[in-house]
N, C-alpha and C positions, 0 to 999 in steps of 0.2 A: 400561103407565107401566114395569113392571118389565123389559120388554124394551128399553125405549128406555134405561133406565138402564143395563142391561147393555152394550149397544152405546156407551153415553158412558165406560163404564169402560174398555171394550176399547180405543177410540180412545185414552183418555188414557195408558194402558199402553204403546200403540205408540208415541205422541209421546216418551214418556220412555225408552223403548229407542233411539228415533232420535237423540234428542238425546244419550243417554249414547254411542252408537257414533261420532256426529259428534265429540264431545269426545275420546275415545280415539284417533280418527284425526288430531285436530290435536295430540295430545302429543308433543312431541319429548324427545328423548333425547340426552344429550351423552357417553353411553358410547363410547369408541373413536374420538372426535374428536381429529385430529391439526393442528398448527399447519402452516403451509407456512414452511419456513426458506430465506431467500435464498440465492443462489449464493455471495455475498461473506462469509456468516457465518461460515463455517470460518475463513477468513483473517481476518476481526476477531478471531474468539476466540484464534488463533494469535499474533497481533500484542499482544492484551492480556496473555496470558500470559509472552510473551517481556518486555513493558515490566516487569511484576510479577518477574519473575526477574532483570533488570538491575536494579531496585533492591535487591535483595538480595546479589546475586553478581556483578554487573557483567558483566567478559570471561568469566567461567565459563560464563554460559547459551550461548556460541557454541560450536555442534556440527559436526564436519566433514560437509559435503554436496557431494555431486559437481554439483549445480546452483549453488553459490556462484560458480563462475567465470561463468557465464550472467548472473548478476546485476552481476558487475564489469565484464563488457562493456557492461552497460546504464549502469551508473555512469559508465563512462569516457566514453560518448556524452554522457551527462549532463555530465560536466565539458568535454567540447569543446564544448558549445552554451551553457555558461554559465560557464566559467573565463576569466581575462584571457588576452587573446593572448600576453602576454609569458611567462606561466606555460606556456601549449601549446607555444610555441616552445622553451622550456627544457627541458620534463618529458615531452614525448609519448614519446621514444624510452624513457625511463627507465620510464614508465608501462606500456608496451607489452610489457617485458621482465618486469616487476612482474606483469603480467596472465598471464603463461606460468607462472608459479610458485604452484601451490595453496596451499603452506605461506605465503608472502606474502600472498596475498588473506586466508587464514585470520587470520593475524597482524593485520592491518590493521582487520578487523571487530571482533577482541577487544580491540584498542586503543581504538577507537571506543565499544563498549560499555561499556568499563571507564572512559572519560572522562564517559561520561553517566550514570555510576551516582548520582552525588550530585544533579546536577540534576534527574534524573527522581523521585529520592525525596522523597516528599512535596509533588509537583507535582498530583497528583489527575489523572491522565491516564486518558483513555478513547477507545476507537476510534470515529471517526466515518465519514465517506464512504471508499468503497473503488473503486478504478478498476483493471479488468482491465488488466495490463501489455501483452498484445499490442495494445490501442487506443492507449496513448500512444507505443510504439515508433514508427510511423511519422510522428507529428508529432515526435519527438525526432530521428529521422533527417534529417527535411527542413529543420529548424532548423538541424543541425550543417552541411549542405551549405550554406545559404543563408548562414549566417554565416562560415563560412570562405572562400566565394568573396567574399564582401565585403571580408575582411581580405587578400584575395590570397594565401591558404594553399592552396587547392583545386587538386590536382594528381591524375595519374592514380593515383600510389601512395598518395595520402592517402585517393582514392575507394575504393581495393582495401581499405583499412584500415577505414574506415568501414563497407562493405558485409559485411566479415568480421564485425566486430563486432555488427554489428544480424542478421545469420545466427545466431551464436552464441546472442545473447539471445532471439531469436525461439524458438531450439529448447529451449531449458531453462526459458523460462518463459512458454511458451504457455497455461498453465493458472494462471499466478501472479497475484498481485493487489499493489497499492500502497496501503497502508492508512493515511489520515491520521488521526494519534493527536493529540488535542488535549488541552491541560492546563491547569489553572487557574492555575498559576504558571509560572515561568522553567524550560524553555525554551519555553512554551507550545505547540510543536507540534513533531511529528516524523514522518516517513513510514517505516513498517515494509514491507520487501519479503518476499512469501512466494511459495513455489514449490509446486505441487503434485506429490506423489508418491506412487506406489502401495507396496502394502505386499509384504512377501516373497512371501506366498502367493496374490497376485493373478497371473494368467495374461493374455494377449493375448485369450483367449477369454472370460472372467468377469470382466475389469475394466473397469470405465464410470465416469462422473463422479461417481458417490455413494461410489466406492471411493477417491476421491482424498484424502487428508490433506494439508493444508497446512502447511508446516515454513516457518520465518523464515530468509531467506537474506541479509539486508542491510537496510541502513537508510540513509535519507537526512536531513539536519538542514536542508534548505532545498529548495523546489521552486519554479521561476518561473511566472508568472501564465500563460504560454503553453503551460504544461505541465499546468495545473490548481491551481496554488497561487494564494494571496491576498496582497495587500499586508498588511503588519501594520497592526494597529490603533495608533492612540496610546496606549492602554493599555499595549499590548504593549511598544511601544519605551522608553515610560517605566519599564515594570517591568524590563525587561533593562539600561536604563542603571542604574537604583537598583542592582539585584543585582551588577552588574559593579563599580558604586563602592563597595559594602560588602565586594566580594570574596567574593560568597556565588555567582558563577555561572562555570562552566568552560565554558558554551557559546558558540556563535558570536556576534559582534556583529550588529548590525542594520543591512543597507545595502539602501534601497531602490532597486528595480529602476528603472533611467533616472536615477539620480543621477550615473553615470558614462556617458558617451558613448563609447564603446568605439570607434566608427568614426573620431572625430577624435583619437585619442590620438596625441601627437606622438612617435612611435616608426618607426622604419625596420623594415620586414617583411624578414627574411631567410630563406633558405633553410637548411632543416636536413637 
């Protein structure tokens, strides 16, 4: 009996030790765990910081940056793909001259940021989706070519202009993002452009994607559906109309895409 009882106690102790070891093996720890940050997060943070800065300081938030010229090239293509044919005919040469002047590019962005200081203040804005600029650029270039061909404006010299702008935009914005910022009130949405830049201490040998810092280089107030934008909702349209009626809005008015068919505008296409 004593021998049997001893064996029973030994088996019980062994079972307890085995269960304890199993529980110890199943125990998890959260020490040292890190969350994976998406590739667009630095751009989203930069966009949000810029919006908050504009709310307080307006155009004072615009700092000189060498890559702003690349963004201006993208913005020029955006204008050629969405602007009125008349404005393109009248202003293309002037806009190209403007594009060659870094100070003029800087002043235009300062003016835009200053104009949106009041609309953004209190609009409760936050970053939403973000798209790599180098993924948007081919769609934009194709749209410009197709549109200007349909308007009878596509010529060899203009083809060179578009190719040159596309090359400049691609070179400076290859690590850039276009961040969609949505707001609870008017202006409801803006798009903040960022570009990747290396710190002064980085070299080609040790610089990589994780060392890239995102800086804001530009801003769009509209984005067409074919480039990733969305039609304004009825609430947004009514909100903008109400704000502009009361004199509380300095943002652009709302024009639904497709409301004006530029293919059949009764104007003569003249060479420039």
